[in-house]
N, C-alpha and C positions, 0 to 999 in steps of 0.2 A: 504493500500500500504506500502511495506517495505521500510524504509529509508536507505540511504547509511550507516549511522552510525550503525544501528542495524545489518547490514550484515557485519560489520567490514571491510569496504572498506577504503583504504588509499586515493584513488582518484576515483571519479565517473564521467566519461565523457559520455555525451549523446548528439548526434546530433551536435557535434562541426564542424563548417566549417570555413575556412579561405582562403581569396584571397589576392593577391598582384597586384598592378598596377591599371590603370584606362582605361575605354573605351575598345577599341579593343585589347589593350595589357594586359587586366586583366587576371590573371592566378589563377585558383582555385586550391590551394595546398591541402587543406583538405576538404573532402566531407562527411559531416554528420557522423563523427567518433563516434563510441560507444566503450568504453573501461572501464574495471574495474581493478584497481590495489589493490590487497588485502594486508592488514596488515600482516606482518610476511613473506611475499613472496619476491623473486627476480623475477621481471617481465621483460622480454626482448622484445624489439621492433626490428624486423628484416625486411629486404626487400631491394630492389635495391636503389641505390643512387637516390635522387630526388623524392622519393615516399611520403615524408612528415613527416618522423620520427622526425627530429630535430625541425620542426615547431610545432609538437604535444607536445614534451616535453617542449618547450619554453612556450606554452600556459598553460600547467599544472603548470609550475613554476611561472607563472604570469609575465614573461618578454615580452610576446606578448598577445594581446587581440583578442579573437575569434570574428568573425563576427556574429555568431549565435550559439545557443546550450546551454547546461547546464554544469557547472563544479563545483564540490565540492571536496575540498582537506582537509582531516581530519576534516570534519564537517563544513568547512568554504566555503561559496558560493562566489567564487572569482568574479563571474559576477556581484555581488551586492556590492562589496567592492570598496572604492576609491583607487586611485593610491597610495596615501600615506599609506593606510592601507595594501595594497598588499605588498608594499616594506617592511613594518615592519614585516608582516607575513613571507615573504620570508627570511628575515635576521635571523629569529629565528627558523623557522620550516623546511627550505629546505637547503640541502647541495649539492654542485655541484662538479663533478669530470670530467675532460676533458682529451682527448687523449694527448694534448700537455703539460699537467701538470699545466701550467700557474703559475709557481712559480716566485717570485720576486728575480732576481739573486743577488741583493746586500744584501739580508737579509739572516740570518741563518735559519736553519730548524725551530727552536723554534719560531723565529720571524715571519716566513711565516705562521705557524700554528696559531699564536696569532691573525692574522689580523681580522677574523670574530668577535672575542670577542672585539677587540679594536673598531671596527665599532659600536658595541652595547654600547660602553661606559664603558666597564670593564677596571679597572686599569691595567697598564702595568705589574706590578709584579704578580698580580693575573692571568692575561691572560697568561703570560709565564709559570707560575706554571702548569696551566691546560694544556697548549700546551705540556709541557714535559711529563705529565701523559699520554696523548693520543699518543705521539710519542713512549713512552715505550710500549703501548698496540699494536702498529703496528710493533714492533721489531726494533725500531731505538733509543734505549736508549743511544747508544754511538755516536749518530750523531746530538745531540742538537745544537752544535755550527758550524757544517759544512754548507757550502753554496751549492746551487744546483749543481754548476759546479764540486763539489767534490764528487758527488753521481752518482751511476749507474742509468740507466733508471728505473729499478724496485724499487730502493730506492726512486727516485724522485716521482714515482707514489704513494708510501706509504706515503710520506710527504703530497701529495695532498689529499689522503684519510683522513689522520689525520686532515688536515685543514677543510675538509668537515664535520668531526665528532665533532670537538672541542666544538661547541655550542649545541651539542646534538639535532640535528634536527630530525624530524619524518620521512621525506622523503628525500632519497638520490637519486639524478638524475645524471646519468653518460652518457657521450657521447663518445663512442668508448674508454673505459678505458684500454683495453688490446691490441689495434691495434698496438701500438709501442713496445710491449713487446714480449720476447721469450716465449715459452710454459711454462717453469718453473716459470718465474716471473708472467705470466698470471694466473697460477694456484694459486700462493700465494695470488695474489690480489683477486681472486674470493673466496678463503677461508675466507678472511677478510670480503668480502661482505656477505657471508653466516652467519658469526658471527653477523654482524650488523643487518641483516634482522630478526634474531631471537630475537633481543632486543624488549623490551616492546613497543608496539604501533609504530613500525617502518616498513618501506618498502623501497625496492631498485628498481628503474626503470632504465634499461640500454638500450641504443641504441647501437646496435652492428652489424657488419658484420662477427665477428669472430666465426666461427662455432666450434672452439676448446672448447668454453666455454658454449655451449648450454646446456650441461648436468647439469650445475650448476643452471639452471633456475627452478622455480616452475611453471611458465607459460611463453609461447612464443606467442606473437601476431605478426602475419605476415601481413605486410602492402604492398599495391600495388596501385599505381595511386590514392593516397590520401584517401584510405579507409583501414580499417582493414578487410583483406580478411578471416582470420581464426585465432582462438585462441586455443592453445594446452596446456592442463595441463600435466606437466612433473613430473614423479616420477620413482621409481625403476621398477614399472610394466608398465610404459608408457614412454619410452625414446623419445627424439625428433624425429619427423618423418624424414624418410630418405631424402625426397625431400628438407628439409630445409638445409641439409648439402651442398647443391649446391648454397646457397644464395651468391650473389656477394660479394667478399672480396675486401677490399680497396687495 
């Protein structure tokens, strides 16, 4: 039997189920989900609101625990790890990017980007030096000392991307990263993700309703009613299926 590691998978999800509530109010949100996230790929999860996309990425990130199933992320079996071990793994190997940016308004760009390193115990001077390097990589070399309120939406999202990348994680998880951006800034952000995904042993997993960015994906997994309904490989010869363009937008 071929292992997830040998097939170069970033995340291997098999039979994952998750419910919330008790008794008659119990709601099954995920129903035996199977999904493969490949190293070097941008994988997008699409589907209507409430179909389980955010719950699924939360389980892959280790912030939620599945009721049943198997989950391996870069060779680590999260279902067999302690809560403390998962927290350590997440702080080192996973980067998060959100629609609302989640920047700390009282901190400068460099200070915001330094936060993941400071949490790991890296010294302030070393953390800020690394933060400036990553901000330069995302085109914000002249914004080190600016605060979020002094930036455009597109610039704030690039700061959020820099913060997600500063500790060099293997898996970048994004929840609606372009929904609040115009087409131009959304394109800039997706180009950054393409560059990240090409990095050694990295992968990008994106939850999105934004059909403007589907062509940037390597794979699109369509979810409905707690299940992965279909998975499409996307390349120059296989564009995103036409019916996905009508996925519900926020």
